[in-house]
Steps between C-alpha positions, in 0.01 A plus 500: 500500500382339827487703818773436752377388841684476827592159637278576797143606437399763754155570641540863605245637746496875559428680823350852511758745360659775709637839396840331451385229261362149484583176678419154365554155644512166323229259613676210326814532713335496845640235729524442872843512662600261779445776760138545382562825312400528134744573218384681185654684209401865488558786258498877558423716197587866570256765380783697337730286288844589370845341485537521877151395610430162351268226617640340815458127550475360852491157658299569816426297809178597676409417860120516503452479877741790566420693176874532437714438191860464392658529156728199460588581139498810282572559134442726200551256212435170679370388836765445768785686332581604856403255772481571871382184670580660838258788437324626811120505536357849454162664554349669192476830694197618307641411155174453307658272240661259746187500718302409188729209414495370860120530517440320171759225549381427853135486385585246229680288757198474735 
């Protein structure tokens, strides 16, 4: 029986884990928005998994010059189950995982 594959092939890149879990971003989905920010798909994998804490899927915009981000879409089963295109820019406030994603994405974009 052949293996099932997703319609989209992902190229997940991990950032250093934190005590809360792991964060990955998809190098194949990187693209530049009209405002110069970068949009990527990202996935948070909690360290402790149960029915409540599942992987969380994000569509993130990253502003490399300001080192800020906004989550424009969130989901548990699929990306963008809940969209918020009016999301406000936020600072990572020391969040190791988000800082890792911003650092890696912005380095690729150079």
